[in-house]
KEMIKOL-123546 format. One record per atom (N, C-alpha, C): x, y, z. Coordinates in pm, whole numbers, padded with zeros to 5 digits, always signed. Last residue first. Example, Ala and Ser with C-alpha at 12.3 -4.5 7.8 and 13.67 -1.06 7.14 Angstrom:
<pts>
+01285-00225+00708;+01367-00106+00714;+01290+00003+00787;+01319-00569+00780;+01230-00450+00780;+01320-00330+00780;
</pts>
This chain:
<pts>
-01016-00440+01504;-01165-00337+01525;-01262-00434+01579;-00810-00593+01451;-00786-00478+01512;-00908-00384+01562;-00892-00829+01307;-00777-00833+01430;-00789-00718+01506;-01063-00757+01083;-01099-00864+01203;-01016-00873+01308;-00925-00565+00971;-01032-00536+01027;-01076-00649+01138;-00718-00727+00844;-00672-00625+00963;-00808-00564+01035;-00862-00903+00700;-00783-00934+00815;-00745-00848+00894;-00980-00734+00520;-01062-00808+00608;-00980-00851+00723;-00757-00625+00384;-00844-00542+00448;-00934-00616+00560;-00683-00879+00265;-00590-00802+00367;-00679-00696+00440;-00878-00945+00104;-00842-01034+00198;-00769-00948+00314;-00888-00739-00091;-01004-00754+00004;-00976-00829+00129;-00645-00786-00207;-00661-00660-00147;-00781-00666-00034;-00711-01025-00315;-00588-01031-00222;-00615-00887-00149;-00895-00970-00493;-00936-01048-00394;-00827-01035-00285;-00725-00840-00699;-00820-00780-00647;-00884-00841-00498;-00561-01050-00756;-00498-00938-00708;-00611-00848-00645;-00740-01230-00882;-00668-01262-00755;-00598-01156-00694;-00791-01093-01117;-00914-01099-01015;-00831-01149-00888;-00546-01119-01236;-00603-00972-01209;-00715-00970-01099;-00565-01377-01267;-00457-01328-01181;-00507-01189-01156;-00774-01402-01463;-00779-01468-01338;-00680-01409-01236;-00651-01248-01666;-00773-01219-01617;-00793-01285-01476;-00446-01417-01746;-00412-01295-01690;-00532-01235-01634;-00537-01770-01651;-00539-01653-01757;-00495-01527-01672;-00323-02037-01533;-00450-01945-01530;-00426-01814-01620;-00122-02213-01499;-00180-02189-01633;-00303-02105-01648;-00224-02347-01188;-00112-02328-01290;-00182-02299-01418;-00475-02181-00998;-00427-02291-01082;-00307-02263-01173;-00470-02075-00670;-00460-02051-00800;-00400-02145-00886;-00668-02287-00448;-00528-02229-00489;-00550-02181-00633;-00910-02392-00338;-00905-02257-00426;-00772-02206-00443;-00725-02557-00112;-00867-02529-00149;-00863-02381-00216;-00475-02701-00054;-00496-02621-00169;-00636-02566-00211;-00612-02981+00119;-00503-02918+00075;-00541-02828-00062;-00781-03039+00427;-00811-03007+00287;-00694-02936+00223;-00600-03104+00647;-00727-03157+00620;-00781-03137+00471;-00276-03130+00744;-00361-03067+00643;-00488-03147+00620;-00238-03145+01102;-00221-03200+00969;-00303-03125+00876;-00127-03144+01437;-00167-03063+01313;-00141-03148+01191;-00199-03445+01619;-00100-03353+01559;-00180-03271+01459;-00342-03631+01733;-00349-03502+01795;-00246-03418+01742;-00351-03882+01592;-00259-03865+01704;-00253-03723+01788;-00535-03837+01392;-00572-03916+01487;-00474-03927+01603;-00523-03468+01335;-00494-03631+01294;-00523-03693+01420;-00663-03171+01331;-00582-03256+01409;-00606-03403+01362;-00627-02933+01032;-00708-02987+01164;-00602-03081+01235;-00651-02703+00798;-00573-02774+00889;-00661-02803+00994;-00667-02608+00471;-00743-02626+00590;-00659-02726+00681;-00499-02347+00254;-00503-02486+00306;-00601-02504+00443;-00481-02177-00020;-00553-02187+00103;-00540-02318+00145;-00292-01911-00215;-00320-02054-00169;-00384-02049-00041;-00227-01730-00499;-00278-01741-00368;-00296-01901-00350;-00103-01437-00687;-00129-01574-00669;-00166-01608-00539;-00162-01157-00890;-00145-01205-00787;-00161-01368-00789;-00125-00869-01065;-00111-01012-01091;-00069-01052-00977;-00100-00588-01087;-00221-00631-01119;-00235-00791-01140;+00159-00540-01034;+00067-00465-00942;-00088-00530-00965;+00292-00877-00995;+00296-00754-01069;+00182-00681-00990;+00272-01047-00783;+00392-01052-00881;+00401-00951-00971;+00201-01107-00454;+00160-01019-00568;+00304-01038-00660;+00037-01367-00287;+00160-01300-00322;+00148-01244-00456;-00156-01479+00000;-00152-01421-00138;-00007-01354-00162;-00266-01735+00190;-00166-01653+00158;-00187-01601+00018;-00437-01880+00462;-00449-01825+00347;-00357-01738+00317;-00529-02145+00675;-00406-02051+00623;-00427-02015+00483;-00749-02231+00899;-00739-02192+00772;-00618-02094+00752;-00802-02497+01141;-00742-02374+01112;-00734-02346+00944;-00987-02613+01422;-00956-02616+01271;-00894-02485+01232;-01013-02828+01722;-00968-02701+01623;-00953-02725+01480;-01263-02920+01923;-01153-02985+01835;-01117-02853+01729;-01324-02747+02216;-01360-02780+02070;-01249-02805+02008;-01327-02866+02546;-01265-02785+02455;-01290-02847+02316;-01613-02863+02750;-01513-02966+02669;-01448-02848+02570;-01622-02615+03020;-01663-02683+02891;-01562-02759+02820;-01555-02449+03255;-01576-02605+03254;-01631-02684+03152;-01498-02205+03172;-01619-02233+03220;-01657-02385+03252;-01213-02227+03133;-01250-02129+03233;-01408-02173+03288;-01235-02361+02897;-01177-02432+03026;-01223-02328+03137;-01352-02176+02710;-01424-02329+02743;-01363-02374+02873;-01170-01982+02699;-01288-01955+02769;-01362-02088+02804;-00953-02134+02596;-00945-02087+02709;-01068-02047+02789;-01057-02218+02334;-01027-02306+02430;-01004-02259+02555;-01095-01951+02236;-01207-02019+02255;-01189-02144+02346;-00820-01868+02206;-00929-01795+02300;-01031-01878+02332;-00715-02073+02034;-00662-02054+02184;-00748-01970+02257;-00860-02003+01804;-00868-02135+01867;-00819-02142+01998;-00759-01756+01770;-00913-01781+01787;-00920-01892+01857;-00487-01797+01722;-00533-01713+01848;-00696-01731+01873;-00507-01928+01462;-00448-01995+01596;-00506-01915+01709;-00585-01719+01309;-00659-01844+01317;-00627-01924+01448;-00365-01544+01322;-00510-01505+01356;-00602-01618+01385;-00170-01708+01243;-00163-01645+01362;-00306-01601+01417;-00256-01757+00972;-00251-01882+01073;-00234-01811+01212;-00237-01495+00874;-00365-01553+00880;-00358-01674+00977;+00042-01442+00892;-00061-01341+00957;-00194-01427+00985;+00229-01752+00975;+00186-01637+00871;+00078-01547+00949;+00408-02012+00957;+00420-01893+01049;+00377-01770+00942;+00207-02314+00931;+00278-02214+00870;+00280-02071+00953;+00163-02533+01212;+00092-02443+01125;+00219-02354+01070;+00301-02681+01408;+00252-02738+01274;+00200-02655+01178;+00387-02571+01643;+00267-02669+01656;+00233-02733+01503;+00525-02335+01811;+00581-02440+01731;+00476-02574+01729;+00507-01994+01835;+00425-02120+01863;+00480-02226+01757;+00605-01747+01749;+00679-01842+01839;+00624-01969+01850;+00382-01654+01575;+00526-01688+01520;+00607-01778+01617;+00098-01741+01764;+00156-01658+01675;+00300-01718+01622;+00111-01809+02150;+00039-01803+01993;+00144-01721+01904;+00119-01999+02437;+00217-01936+02325;+00133-01929+02201;+00038-01985+02772;+00002-02021+02630;+00068-01937+02526;+00076-02098+03079;+00114-02012+02988;+00089-02072+02835;+00022-02303+03270;-00058-02178+03273;-00008-02063+03172;+00341-02446+03287;+00215-02458+03316;+00149-02319+03321;+00582-02508+03029;+00562-02410+03149;+00385-02421+03170;+00602-02661+02803;+00712-02652+02882;+00670-02591+03028;+00398-02651+02633;+00442-02794+02695;+00542-02801+02783;+00138-02414+02669;+00293-02446+02656;+00324-02583+02713;-00158-02423+02490;-00084-02441+02630;+00056-02469+02605;-00304-02439+02246;-00183-02353+02268;-00117-02341+02398;-00511-02625+02235;-00528-02506+02334;-00423-02405+02327;-00433-02807+02042;-00595-02784+02072;-00600-02662+02169;-00151-02823+02036;-00224-02758+01932;-00375-02733+01957;+00051-02731+02281;-00059-02816+02248;-00135-02750+02158;+00373-02622+02175;+00247-02601+02243;+00145-02708+02201;+00722-02512+02182;+00624-02611+02168;+00482-02612+02239;+00872-02252+02045;+00782-02301+02163;+00698-02405+02141;+01197-02259+01903;+01062-02219+01921;+00984-02278+02018;+01453-02378+01945;+01433-02232+01966;+01298-02175+01947;+01462-02643+01923;+01444-02580+01795;+01434-02414+01813;+01481-02727+02196;+01596-02710+02109;+01578-02660+01985;+01248-02501+02324;+01296-02631+02316;+01423-02613+02231;+01097-02224+02533;+01166-02288+02385;+01216-02427+02414;+01019-02129+02772;+00913-02180+02675;+00969-02257+02549;+01162-02005+02970;+01166-02147+02958;+01071-02209+02863;+01171-01728+02967;+01085-01805+03051;+01078-01957+03042;+01358-01679+02765;+01409-01655+02912;+01300-01723+03023;+01211-01733+02548;+01332-01812+02582;+01363-01808+02719;+01025-01532+02564;+00988-01663+02565;+01097-01772+02600;+01187-01312+02529;+01127-01348+02673;+01074-01471+02671;+01304-01318+02274;+01385-01338+02396;+01309-01371+02520;+01094-01493+02018;+01133-01386+02104;+01195-01398+02231;+01215-01781+01838;+01127-01708+01916;+01190-01586+01994;+01411-01711+01540;+01377-01798+01640;+01262-01717+01732;+01555-01716+01216;+01477-01681+01309;+01457-01763+01413;+01770-01629+00926;+01734-01713+01023;+01675-01668+01142;+01701-01313+00754;+01778-01381+00858;+01720-01522+00903;+01778-01253+00436;+01648-01275+00517;+01697-01377+00639;+01963-01039+00318;+01982-01152+00393;+01859-01169+00471;+02004-00884+00035;+01902-00886+00141;+01896-01034+00198;+02198-00661-00128;+02202-00786-00054;+02088-00785+00058;+02289-00536-00433;+02187-00521-00314;+02178-00643-00255;+02503-00610-00562;+02489-00456-00562;+02382-00430-00474;+02692-00901-00463;+02555-00839-00484;+02569-00693-00471;+02899-01173-00578;+02879-01018-00530;+02744-00973-00546;+02928-01490-00422;+02858-01397-00534;+02855-01260-00476;+03091-01807-00410;+03062-01669-00364;+03024-01568-00463;+02922-02119-00432;+03026-02029-00446;+03004-01896-00376;+02746-02309-00346;+02749-02294-00491;+02885-02195-00540;+02718-02272-00081;+02791-02409-00127;+02829-02385-00273;+02787-01941-00034;+02709-02056-00010;+02794-02171-00081;+02838-01584+00051;+02903-01729+00017;+02815-01851+00052;+02831-01275-00083;+02754-01371+00014;+02818-01509-00060;+02968-00952-00063;+02981-01078-00110;+02874-01160-00022;+03084-00694-00012;+02940-00699-00057;+02929-00837-00122;+03316-00642+00124;+03328-00687-00012;+03177-00676-00092;+03193-00579+00384;+03310-00484+00316;+03312-00510+00158;+03055-00809+00446;+02977-00660+00423;+03083-00576+00351;+03033-01107+00358;+03125-01007+00376;+03074-00871+00334;+02896-01404+00486;+02861-01281+00422;+02987-01196+00435;+02823-01760+00480;+02901-01637+00527;+02860-01534+00440;+02641-01946+00396;+02730-01982+00516;+02809-01860+00564;+02339-02033+00256;+02432-01923+00287;+02507-01949+00404;+02243-02293+00059;+02261-02242+00186;+02355-02127+00205;+02264-02383-00215;+02205-02230-00185;+02204-02198-00060;+02343-02592-00353;+02438-02523-00280;+02380-02390-00232;+02161-02768-00474;+02254-02695-00550;+02350-02604-00489;+01993-02813-00251;+02082-02923-00319;+02176-02873-00410;+01864-02560-00213;+01950-02618-00106;+02040-02735-00158;+01889-02374-00527;+01809-02446-00425;+01933-02502-00321;+01916-02062-00678;+01994-02185-00643;+01936-02245-00518;+01739-01896-00918;+01733-01952-00786;+01821-02051-00781;+01694-01588-01090;+01750-01716-01093;+01756-01768-00938;+01505-01367-01294;+01501-01428-01157;+01572-01555-01162;+01532-01296-01566;+01552-01189-01451;+01579-01245-01309;+01453-01465-01773;+01608-01436-01747;+01635-01351-01616;+01131-01342-01797;+01219-01424-01844;+01374-01387-01818;+00917-01238-01628;+01055-01183-01614;+01156-01289-01662;+00664-01355-01694;+00677-01211-01673;+00808-01148-01676;+00718-01636-01739;+00632-01564-01835;+00657-01407-01818;+00895-01722-01551;+00921-01746-01685;+00841-01673-01782;+00764-01614-01306;+00917-01572-01342;+00930-01598-01482;+00540-01757-01323;+00541-01619-01344;+00663-01569-01369;+00627-02023-01274;+00547-02002-01409;+00550-01855-01427;+00737-02009-01024;+00815-02036-01149;+00762-02008-01283;+00499-01952-00871;+00620-01858-00888;+00698-01892-01002;+00375-02204-00919;+00316-02063-00953;+00415-01956-00963;+00539-02396-00829;+00508-02393-00952;+00449-02267-01010;+00549-02302-00536;+00669-02304-00638;+00631-02307-00784;+00409-02267-00320;+00362-02204-00446;+00455-02202-00533;+00676-02286-00086;+00534-02263-00115;+00497-02207-00244;+00952-02480-00200;+00890-02363-00141;+00743-02348-00143;+01249-02695-00171;+01119-02666-00230;+01047-02559-00155;+01484-02687-00049;+01467-02737-00161;+01364-02693-00239;+01648-02404+00129;+01534-02513+00112;+01537-02559-00036;+01806-02184+00132;+01845-02296+00209;+01749-02417+00220;+01885-02019-00165;+01794-02068-00087;+01829-02189-00023;+01935-01721-00304;+02018-01822-00246;+01929-01888-00154;+01822-01574-00592;+01785-01611-00472;+01880-01752-00445;+01896-01267-00779;+01951-01409-00750;+01903-01450-00620;+01778-01061-01028;+01763-01112-00896;+01819-01266-00879;+01904-00788-01216;+01841-00915-01204;+01850-00949-01064;+01902-00512-01476;+01936-00579-01341;+01864-00694-01316;+01831-00387-01684;+01934-00479-01705;+01969-00542-01582;+01632-00193-01616;+01596-00289-01699;+01688-00406-01718;+01530-00031-01369;+01661-00079-01406;+01661-00193-01485;+01252+00041-01358;+01366+00159-01323;+01511+00102-01352;+01088-00162-01446;+01030-00008-01463;+01153+00087-01463;+01200-00402-01420;+01147-00362-01550;+01114-00233-01561;+01277-00377-01143;+01376-00363-01226;+01317-00334-01365;+01020-00410-01038;+01075-00293-01021;+01192-00260-01120;+00984-00693-01115;+00893-00584-01158;+00963-00454-01144;+01199-00785-00945;+01203-00811-01085;+01115-00701-01169;+01094-00727-00688;+01208-00671-00723;+01232-00680-00873;+00873-00892-00708;+00842-00757-00709;+00965-00680-00727;+00999-01146-00697;+00926-01108-00800;+00894-00966-00813;+01131-01128-00446;+01190-01153-00562;+01133-01125-00690;+00902-01110-00270;+00994-01012-00290;+01084-01017-00398;+00783-01377-00325;+00720-01258-00373;+00814-01131-00367;+00995-01501-00221;+00982-01533-00356;+00881-01409-00413;+00957-01445+00070;+01078-01420-00010;+01094-01423-00149;+00700-01516+00138;+00723-01391+00111;+00867-01358+00041;+00604-01780+00180;+00607-01742+00044;+00683-01593+00016;+00633-01805+00468;+00734-01881+00369;+00711-01828+00227;+00615-01605+00727;+00587-01612+00600;+00656-01678+00490;+00917-01663+00930;+00777-01591+00927;+00750-01589+00766;+01026-02004+00906;+01048-01870+00936;+00924-01802+00894;+01173-02339+00967;+01058-02243+00974;+01087-02103+00995;+01352-02321+00669;+01221-02340+00729;+01240-02386+00886;+01667-02139+00634;+01584-02266+00634;+01448-02250+00709;+01612-01814+00443;+01680-01897+00552;+01607-02055+00554;+01736-01680+00136;+01630-01748+00214;+01672-01840+00317;+01861-01394+00014;+01896-01527+00076;+01798-01564+00168;+01893-01207-00271;+01803-01254-00160;+01832-01391-00112;+02057-00989-00453;+02072-01113-00382;+01982-01128-00276;+02074-00811-00743;+02013-00816-00608;+02007-00970-00544;+02285-00674-00969;+02236-00802-00907;+02196-00781-00770;+02295-00424-01212;+02355-00497-01100;+02273-00603-01075;+02208-00230-01402;+02259-00364-01431;+02320-00433-01329;+02293+00059-01180;+02231+00013-01309;+02293-00141-01346;+02279+00007-00831;+02347+00057-00971;+02280-00011-01073;+02048+00122-00604;+02099+00006-00668;+02172+00061-00811;+01881+00298-00489;+02015+00340-00507;+02100+00236-00579;+01615+00154-00467;+01620+00291-00535;+01787+00323-00570;+01733-00029-00258;+01667-00078-00400;+01660+00045-00499;+01781+00125-00043;+01876+00020-00092;+01848-00005-00247;+01516+00215-00001;+01630+00304-00022;+01744+00239-00091;+01398-00024+00075;+01343+00047-00031;+01452+00155-00079;+01536-00079+00331;+01542-00160+00210;+01502-00094+00071;+01435+00139+00477;+01562+00138+00457;+01603+00036+00340;+01174+00068+00481;+01215+00195+00414;+01359+00196+00383;+01182-00142+00637;+01123-00174+00517;+01183-00036+00418;+01294-00076+00883;+01374-00171+00817;+01319-00167+00664;+01112+00088+00990;+01208+00161+00947;+01292+00042+00853;+00850-00142+00912;+00879-00024+00967;+01011+00039+00889;+00823-00482+00980;+00785-00374+00893;+00814-00238+00986;+01063-00708+00974;+00979-00646+01073;+00949-00516+00999;+01209-00796+00759;+01100-00888+00813;+01036-00835+00929;+01434-00649+00670;+01282-00596+00643;+01190-00717+00654;+01708-00669+00674;+01627-00784+00646;+01474-00747+00613;+01946-00427+00551;+01799-00459+00637;+01747-00573+00597;+02235-00388+00545;+02164-00471+00466;+02050-00503+00536;+02316-00215+00755;+02349-00199+00630;+02285-00259+00513;+02209-00359+00969;+02176-00204+00953;+02224-00161+00807;+02326-00603+00956;+02176-00583+00951;+02138-00435+00918;+02574-00558+01046;+02556-00574+00915;+02424-00563+00878;+02487-00508+01325;+02569-00407+01258;+02549-00412+01106;+02419-00766+01396;+02329-00656+01395;+02363-00537+01324;+02580-00995+01144;+02558-00931+01289;+02457-00826+01268;+02752-01231+00979;+02631-01176+00983;+02603-01124+01124;+02998-01367+00962;+02989-01237+00929;+02853-01164+00943;+02855-01692+00915;+02966-01617+00945;+02957-01480+00880;+02530-01758+01060;+02612-01721+00926;+02737-01644+00969;+02448-01809+01278;+02430-01911+01200;+02506-01880+01078;+02380-01594+01460;+02472-01712+01495;+02485-01831+01421;+02187-01417+01474;+02290-01385+01410;+02411-01480+01443;+01835-01436+01404;+01962-01510+01453;+02055-01442+01387;+01561-01206+01473;+01653-01263+01389;+01771-01333+01479;+01253-01307+01628;+01371-01216+01635;+01469-01276+01551;+00902-01318+01649;+01022-01376+01623;+01133-01266+01618;+00619-01304+01898;+00668-01280+01765;+00823-01368+01739;+00515-01323+02147;+00646-01254+02130;+00696-01254+02003;+00270-01360+02291;+00274-01359+02146;+00406-01273+02109;+00128-01544+02561;+00250-01481+02511;+00256-01484+02355;-00064-01529+02823;-00065-01588+02678;+00040-01479+02624;-00139-01672+03134;-00054-01577+03069;-00056-01640+02922;-00398-01699+03393;-00338-01728+03256;-00250-01618+03178;-00385-01522+03607;-00422-01666+03619;-00384-01738+03496;-00141-01308+03695;-00233-01359+03615;-00263-01493+03651;-00030-00968+03807;-00053-01101+03836;-00145-01163+03717;+00262-00770+03746;+00116-00785+03718;+00086-00926+03721;+00457-00519+03924;+00442-00663+03903;+00281-00698+03862;+00697-00266+03816;+00551-00315+03878;+00531-00452+03836;+00889-00184+03664;+00932-00253+03788;+00811-00316+03853;+00853-00082+03416;+00845+00023+03534;+00878-00043+03653;+00841-00296+03260;+00952-00221+03249;+00981-00115+03368;+00707-00565+03478;+00694-00469+03373;+00815-00375+03373;+00672-00906+03544;+00736-00768+03584;+00739-00690+03443;+00390-01116+03598;+00475-01046+03494;+00544-00924+03547;+00342-01404+03784;+00334-01267+03775;+00423-01212+03657;+00321-01666+03923;+00208-01617+03817;+00211-01460+03816;+00508-01770+04079;+00420-01668+04139;+00316-01626+04038;+00613-01956+03885;+00578-01996+03995;+00459-01894+04065;+00681-01782+03657;+00577-01872+03644;+00528-01952+03770;+00752-01478+03577;+00769-01567+03717;+00644-01679+03714;+00897-01300+03340;+00779-01372+03394;+00825-01464+03508;+01011-00973+03248;+01030-01097+03292;+00890-01170+03347;+00922-00752+03096;+01080-00783+03104;+01116-00919+03162;+00715-00594+02881;+00722-00712+03003;+00870-00732+02973;+00670-00247+02828;+00731-00393+02799;+00718-00480+02912;+00357-00053+02773;+00497-00072+02815;+00537-00214+02780;+00083+00035+02770;+00180+00068+02690;+00326+00061+02735;-00150-00188+02841;-00061-00119+02903;+00056-00099+02803;-00491-00191+02789;-00370-00179+02724;-00280-00102+02794;-00760-00385+02874;-00675-00264+02934;-00544-00292+02872;-01065-00397+02695;-00931-00440+02708;-00855-00333+02783;-01315-00391+02575;-01311-00376+02725;-01172-00442+02754;-01363-00399+02313;-01376-00519+02377;-01339-00518+02524;-01374-00148+02190;-01485-00237+02156;-01489-00348+02242;-01154-00007+02299;-01277+00036+02317;-01393-00072+02304;-00925-00193+02198;-00951-00170+02342;-01090-00104+02378;-00993-00167+01915;-00984-00299+01986;-01017-00268+02140;-00965+00131+01867;-01092+00065+01843;-01092-00094+01917;-00704+00162+01939;-00813+00233+02007;-00953+00152+01997;-00463+00074+01831;-00521-00011+01915;-00656+00048+01971;-00420+00165+01474;-00398+00177+01618;-00483+00082+01695;-00222+00038+01197;-00357+00055+01248;-00338+00086+01416;-00054+00065+00882;-00058+00088+01034;-00204+00115+01085;-00046+00051+00598;-00021-00082+00696;-00019-00070+00818;-00043+00276+00501;-00167+00190+00470;-00156+00076+00548;+00196+00389+00556;+00072+00449+00619;-00053+00353+00605;+00376+00273+00399;+00367+00230+00534;+00239+00269+00593;+00223+00231+00055;+00315+00311+00159;+00288+00260+00304;+00290+00046-00244;+00206+00097-00132;+00304+00187-00046;+00468+00027-00450;+00321+00002-00474;+00241+00048-00364;+00741+00049-00388;+00666+00156-00423;+00517+00153-00465;+00895-00173-00299;+00892-00132-00443;+00811-00020-00488;+00816-00164-00022;+00961-00178-00074;+00977-00131-00235;+00549-00221-00012;+00609-00068+00011;+00745-00068-00032;+00506-00480-00087;+00465-00367-00175;+00531-00231-00165;+00618-00597+00130;+00684-00609+00018;+00654-00490-00078;+00405-00548+00312;+00510-00477+00317;+00601-00462+00203;+00199-00755+00330;+00185-00628+00218;+00308-00544+00245;+00275-00787+00667;+00182-00846+00554;+00173-00723+00464;+00344-00648+00874;+00451-00693+00788;+00380-00753+00657;+00171-00366+00987;+00162-00489+00932;+00285-00531+00848;+00224-00195+01285;+00252-00196+01137;+00252-00340+01083;+00013-00050+01530;+00081-00174+01490;+00101-00151+01332;+00042+00177+01810;+00013+00130+01673;+00088+00023+01614;+00162+00198+02033;+00028+00254+02036;-00043+00218+01900;+00383-00043+02195;+00344+00026+02082;+00200+00086+02088;+00399-00218+02409;+00456-00085+02424;+00420+00013+02313;+00176-00422+02568;+00217-00393+02420;+00267-00251+02423;-00024-00630+02713;+00101-00563+02749;+00160-00538+02593;-00359-00640+02793;-00260-00662+02683;-00150-00565+02711;-00567-00800+03013;-00467-00688+03010;-00370-00739+02889;-00895-00877+03091;-00786-00895+02977;-00695-00775+02979;-01092-01070+03275;-01020-00945+03277;-00903-00966+03179;-01417-01217+03205;-01275-01233+03208;-01193-01084+03208;-01680-01179+03112;-01630-01118+03246;-01476-01137+03267;-01747-01299+02886;-01800-01162+02925;-01716-01095+03030;-01613-01467+02646;-01605-01466+02785;-01637-01338+02829;-01592-01459+02373;-01623-01595+02425;-01646-01590+02569;-01524-01210+02310;-01638-01238+02256;-01680-01387+02312;-01270-01201+02466;-01376-01114+02506;-01513-01163+02450;-01130-01362+02274;-01139-01411+02423;-01273-01349+02484;-01118-01212+02055;-01218-01346+02057;-01190-01393+02208;-00935-00992+02133;-01094-00980+02096;-01158-01099+02090;-00731-01140+02235;-00785-01030+02322;-00935-01030+02271;-00633-01265+01995;-00683-01337+02084;-00753-01250+02187;-00582-01042+01803;-00690-01131+01774;-00736-01219+01904;-00355-00942+01942;-00473-00860+01936;-00584-00952+01906;-00177-01152+01904;-00209-01102+02052;-00344-01027+02047;-00161-01199+01634;-00202-01315+01728;-00251-01253+01856;-00074-00962+01502;-00193-01032+01473;-00257-01130+01571;+00039-00803+01810;+00052-00833+01674;-00093-00885+01631;+00103-00742+02087;-00043-00696+02024;-00020-00701+01866;+00201-00883+02377;+00231-00872+02251;+00086-00838+02176;+00090-01075+02639;+00205-01011+02598;+00212-00992+02446;-00204-01084+02840;-00147-01105+02699;-00027-01034+02675;-00340-01212+03110;-00251-01118+03074;-00186-01174+02927;-00636-01267+03287;-00549-01308+03163;-00484-01195+03122;-00809-01349+03555;-00736-01251+03495;-00623-01307+03397;-01152-01449+03600;-01004-01469+03592;-00943-01373+03523;-01398-01420+03750;-01350-01334+03688;-01197-01345+03678;-01702-01633+03774;-01560-01592+03818;-01525-01491+03719;-01946-01687+03627;-01963-01612+03749;-01813-01553+03807;-01986-01637+03276;-01920-01706+03396;-01939-01613+03520;-02117-01671+02950;-02109-01601+03075;-02051-01679+03187;-02003-01619+02626;-02022-01726+02722;-02000-01657+02861;-02112-01476+02337;-02065-01436+02475;-02099-01571+02554;-02197-01616+02106;-02098-01493+02081;-02044-01451+02229;-02158-01972+02129;-02213-01834+02161;-02125-01717+02141;-02024-02129+01837;-02013-02109+01969;-02098-01972+02001;-02039-02127+01566;-02113-02230+01649;-02116-02212+01776;-01722-02032+01488;-01843-02055+01446;-01921-02151+01532;-01465-02044+01595;-01547-01986+01670;-01702-01996+01620;-01299-02155+01385;-01298-02219+01525;-01409-02168+01613;-01334-01974+01167;-01423-02095+01172;-01416-02173+01308;-01209-01750+01114;-01292-01745+01228;-01374-01877+01240;-01094-01739+00858;-01013-01800+00979;-01093-01796+01104;-01193-01620+00656;-01236-01751+00686;-01183-01813+00810;-01094-01354+00651;-01044-01453+00568;-01071-01613+00597;-01220-01222+00847;-01082-01234+00855;-01030-01361+00761;-01547-01366+00833;-01451-01282+00904;-01305-01306+00884;-01629-01429+00491;-01599-01468+00615;-01528-01375+00695;-01604-01304+00241;-01738-01306+00299;-01734-01369+00454;-01361-01349+00174;-01377-01222+00214;-01529-01208+00271;-01385-01613+00046;-01307-01598+00160;-01346-01462+00237;-01474-01698-00196;-01585-01664-00088;-01521-01613+00040;-01247-01743-00328;-01333-01623-00383;-01463-01592-00280;-01131-01953-00209;-01100-01809-00158;-01156-01712-00232;-01390-02203-00105;-01302-02116-00215;-01266-01985-00161;-01520-02494+00011;-01462-02347+00046;-01377-02305-00070;-01567-02744-00005;-01631-02644-00106;-01587-02502-00093;-01494-02890+00211;-01425-02908+00080;-01468-02822-00024;-01669-02818+00402;-01557-02746+00412;-01482-02770+00280;
</pts>
């Protein structure tokens, strides 16, 4: 494991996050036919369906997901600045359903009865389950910043859900006045995709060099440090000198209020006017998870990291962004965690010992069209059964790397994304 590099990543399924399944039989056979309902068809929900089928040939798998297509938030920053289109981030569920014998119900789940083991659908129908897997993702919080509301978010799109928000932010960027300031506020951790705000700031700076040369980016950060910080700061200094400024938590970067009429953002360091304002909203688990009693005081869902079983409610497992168990909230860790959960559930159904998990989280951020940085950490369980980094920064882009190296990283990043999408949805 210590010799894994990201340059070999695309040789492994889904960017190497298939490791928890390696060594297990492709199909484990059982006489019984348990019914598993999966709510949510994102990176985690779809991966779980696929890998549970690979691990158990007879289990009945029903995925409750109202959409017929998935739009990836990964790579959506590129869409905002015109390096990509939403079309390239959209994939249907047809292959997943056909290849793995999954029943896809294109409706929403409105409630869960943990006592009766049923899910109530939008139609009013009741769906029974032996095990329920919830992948409800995250939703924005509007209760932590004065003046922040759903109405303001229409004017100032967060764009942390890919789709219409992405194109709306792109329009705001294109309409920004010459020489203006784009403000990006970063919420306290945990939130979806920790490096993404800084990638967005980098790509805004690139966009300005092409279209608005005197414009700049101001990051108001509720955190003191952030993922790949030395690499981002090196890139900003070399690629965009003077264009990206950051105010950290200790410098007063935590945003406390917004004024949509005045286009201002207030934090400990003062009140700043923005010609483009992108409040990356604080986040929490999806509402169905909260309504089912799966969340705790953090507003996320505590789970057993070995099985992803809820610590709050029996026979329910929570995967993806909503799960609170020590992994970063990212597409690759969601994919990796779903594989661990799927194998653990299959082993439990079959009366086998649950395998100790291992997770790989890999993330790339683009700072120029042909310049990327990346990181990969390998996680496992420590002696107390908690998630901990087993191997830190395996294959991480080195500080001081050449432009040729960064160009190669950009190429690998594209292959990684293609592999992740294929591993999840086909």
